[in-house]
N, C-alpha and C positions, 0 to 999 in steps of 0.2 A: 853355428848355433848349437849343434850337439855337444861340442866341446865346452861352450859356455854353460850348457844345462849340467854337464858332468862336473865342471869346476865349481859351480855355485849351488848345487842341489842342497848340500848339507847347510850351508850358511844361509841359503834363501829361507829354509824352513825354521832356522833359528831366529832370523830377524823378523819374520812374519809373527812368530810367537811372542817376541819382545814388543813388537809394535802393538799387538792386541792388548797389552797390558799398560799402555800409556793411558794417562788420565783423560777423561771426557770432559765436554763442556759442563755436563751435570755435576761432575766432581768439582770443578772450579767454582760453580755457582753455589754449591753446598758450602765450600770453604769461605767464599765471600761473605756468607751469613754468620760466620764465626765471629767471636768477640776479642780473641787474642791470639798470639803466636802459639800458646800451648794448646788452644782449641783446634787450631789447624793441624798441629803435630798429632794431636789425638785422632783427628779424622784420618790422617795419613796412616797412622799406625794400625787403626782398627778396620779401615774400609778400603785400603788400596794396596798396591804391590810394594809399598815402602814398609809394610808391617814388619818383615823379618829384620830389615836394617834397623828399625826403631824399637825392636823387641826388648832390648836392654836398657833403653833410655827412659828416664823419668821425665816424661813429656810435660808434666805439670811445672817443671822448673827449666825448661828449655828456653834459650834465648835465641834472637834472630840469627846472630853469627853462628851459633853451634848448629842450628838447623841447616843453614846454608852449607856448613862443612859437612854435614851428613849426606846432604843431597849431592854434593860433589864427589863423596865417596861412592855413592851409587852410580854416578856417571863413570867412575874409574872402574867399578865393577863390571859394567856392561862392556867396556873396552876389553877388559880381560877375558870375558866370556866369548867375545868375538875372536879375539886373538887365538883362542884354542881351535877355531875352526878355519883359519886361513894360514897360508904359507907364502914363501917366496916374495915376489915383488908386491903382492897384495898386502902382505903383513908389513912390509917396509913402509908402504904408502900410509896405512892406517896408523902406524907409529908416528908418522909426521902429523897427522890430524891430531893425534894424542898431545903432541908438543904444543898445539894451540892453547891448551889450558895452562901450560907452564907460562906462556906469554900473559894470558889473562890473569893468572895469579899474580905475576909480577906487577901488572898494572893496578891491580887491587891494593897491593902494598904501597906503590908510589901514590895512589889517590889518598890513602889514609894519611901518609906522611905529609902530603901537600894540602891537606885539609885545613891546616892551621890549628887543629885542635890537638889537645894533649892525649892522644889516643894510643894505647899500647897495641902492638901487633901480636896476634894470637896464632897458634899452631893451625887452627882451622883455615887460616888464609893461605897456607902453603901445602895444601893437600896434594896438589899435582907437582910440586917442586921437590918433595921429600925423596923421590926415587932417582932424581938426577945426581949422579955421582960427582958431578963438577960443581955442585952447589952445597954450601954449608947452611942449612936452614936455620941453625941456632944463630949463626952470625947475621943472617937476614933478618931474623926476628928482633935482634938486638939493635937494628939500626935506628938512628934518631932523626935522620934527615935523608933527603933524596940522594944527596951527594955521598953520604955515607953508605947508603944501600947500593949504589952504583959500585963503590970501592969494594963492597962485601961480595959483589958478583965475580970478582977477579978470579980468573982461571976457567971462566965459562965463556960461551960464545956471546952471552948477553952483555958481559963486560966490554967485549970488542964492539958491539952495537952501540953501547951507551957511554963508553969512556970519554968521548969528546965533551960530554956535559959535565963530568965529574968536578973539574975545577974551572968551569966556565960558567959563572953565575949569570952572565947576560943572557944565556940560551937555556939555562936549567930551569925548565917549567914542565908542567905536566902535559901540555899539548905537544911539545917537541918529543918528550920521552915516549908517549903513547904512539905518536906518529912513527917514530924510528922503530919501535918494536913491531908495529903492524907491517911496516914496509919490508922489514926483514923477513917476518914470517910469511908473508904473501909471495915474496920473491922466492923463497925456498920452495913454497907449495907449487907455484907454477913450474919451477924447474923439474920438480919431481913428478908432476902429472905427465910431462912430456917424456921423462926418462923412464918411469916405472910402468905406465899404463899404455895399452894399445887398443886399436880397433874401437868397439863400442864403449869399452870401459873408459878410454880416454875421452871420447866424445861427450859422454853423459856428464862426467865429472867436470870437464872443461866448460861446457855450456852453463852449468849452474855456477861455476866460479866466475865466469865472465859477468853474468847478471848481478851477483853479488858485488863484485869490484866496480862495476859501472855505477851502481846505485850508491856505493860508499863513496866514490869520487865525486858524484853529483852533490851529495850531502856535505862533503868536505869543503867543496867550492862554495856552496852556500854559506856554510858557517864561517869560513875564512873571510868572505865579503862582509857578512852581517855583524860578526861578533869581534873579528880581530883586525878588521881594516887592512888586510894583507895586500901587498903589492902583487903584481902579475907573477913574478919570479918565484915568490913564496908559495903562491897557490899552485903553480905548476910543480914545484919541488915537493909539496905535501901530497900530491896525487900518486896513487899506486899505478905503476906502468904495467900494462897488460894488453892482451889482444882484445880490444874493446869493440862493442856493438856501436859505440858512439863514434862519429866521424871526427877528424881533427877540426873541422870547421865548427861543429857543434860545441865542441870543447873549447875552442877560442872564443865563441860567442858567449858562452856562459862565464868565462873568466873576465870578458871585456864589457859584459852588459851594464846598464846604467843603474838599474834598481831591482827590487824583488819582483815586481810585476813583470818586467821584461824577462828576467830569469826564468819565472814560471812558464811564460809563453814559449820560450826556447825549449825547455824540458818537455813541454806538451808535444812537441814535434817528434819525439823519440818514443820508443816502445815502452818507456817507463813513465809516461805522461800521467797516468792515473794515480801514481804514488804521490805525485806533487799537486794534485788537484785542490782547489780551494785556497783560502787565505790563512788558515790556521796552520802556522808552521809546526806546532806541537804534534800535528797529525802525520807529518812527513815520515818520521821515524817509525811511528806505529804502522803506517801503510807499508813501509819498507819491510819490516819484520813480518807482517802478515803476507806479503808477496812472496818473500823467501820461503816462509812456512808452507804455503800452498805449492810452491815449486817442488819442495822436497817430498810433500805428500804425493804429488803426481808422480815423481820419480820412483817412489816406493812402490806404487801400485802398478806402474807399467814397465819397470825394469828389473823383474825379479831375478834374472840371471846375469846380473852385471853388479860390479863393485858399487855403482851408483846407488843401488838399494841399501847397501851397508852404510855408505856415507850419508844418505838421506836419513836413515833411522837415527844415526848418532846426533845429526843436527836436530831432528825432532825431539830426541831426548834432552838436548840442551835447551831447547825452547821450553820444554816442560818444567825444567828447574827454574828457568827465568821466570816463567809464569807463576810458579808457587811463591817465589820471592816477591814478585810484584803484588800478589795477593796479600802476603804478609805485611809488606810496606804499606799498602792501602789500608789495611786494618789498624796498624800502629799509628798512622797519621790521620785517621778518621776521614778518609776520602770517600766520597759518594760511591755506592755499590755499582751504579751504571758506569761510572768513570773507571772503576777498577777493571770492569769487564772489557772496556774499550782498550785497555792496556794489554790485554792478553792476545798473543799470537796463536790462533787456532783456527 
């Protein structure tokens, strides 16, 4: 315990200070009352910790994509602040968490290209890719199709992950691309948790990761059955293998069940039953995000002298950025204010 206190004393103080600056529900409620993206950006600039980042931005002209790019830059800044306080295996592990945003940035590019709209790719979309020496971001931004984007990843690990789809139009779709990227990332993450972390650090991070992957797999099986009419083999192949809290029998029952009602009845037998309560399928993902959010809040509050507190903070920061974008999107599309609040994970 004393060794953990010594190792984490500096970073624990830093993380607590950063956590105290996260937005509150009152901040979100204030933003929900705004009328435009520029109004939200003005509030962030004048009344929150994003003021310095937005100090040189003309918020009256800001658009949604630009705001998201700026928020991602703040996420990158937080990582760099934390990197200054850590070393050794801890720093190596946190760099792997940082890589998640490379994966997410790639998924955004593929979503834009697969949308069917004539939408250009902008530098804001590759904030987290620009520091990867194996990627040429100018080539990525010049891509006109998903197949071309895969080709432009040549020389990076992501090309190895996706090269199968480059000339295989039968399987080249957004679902397969995103699934392959997620499976690659979470395989690497699980390996490194075991390799780089020990003792309580490993336990705390592993428990949170197990819960996240369990729920992701349940959601994927649900979607595979409902929207893709996928066969058993396909459903098993698209699940992320890990040390699960779900028994093999439960997983088999979920894959083989007859309808949505039976699916929910099976899930209710697990520790994740509350996430899938009710018949409104749109609530499941919201409940999942709120479950994971509260899990990280609990970790941050009770694991001060563990890398778990650092990981938890970074996830909470990610949720904050997602929440801000949800508010902006809700305002843009005139969604009811109460419904916007329901989308927020806090």
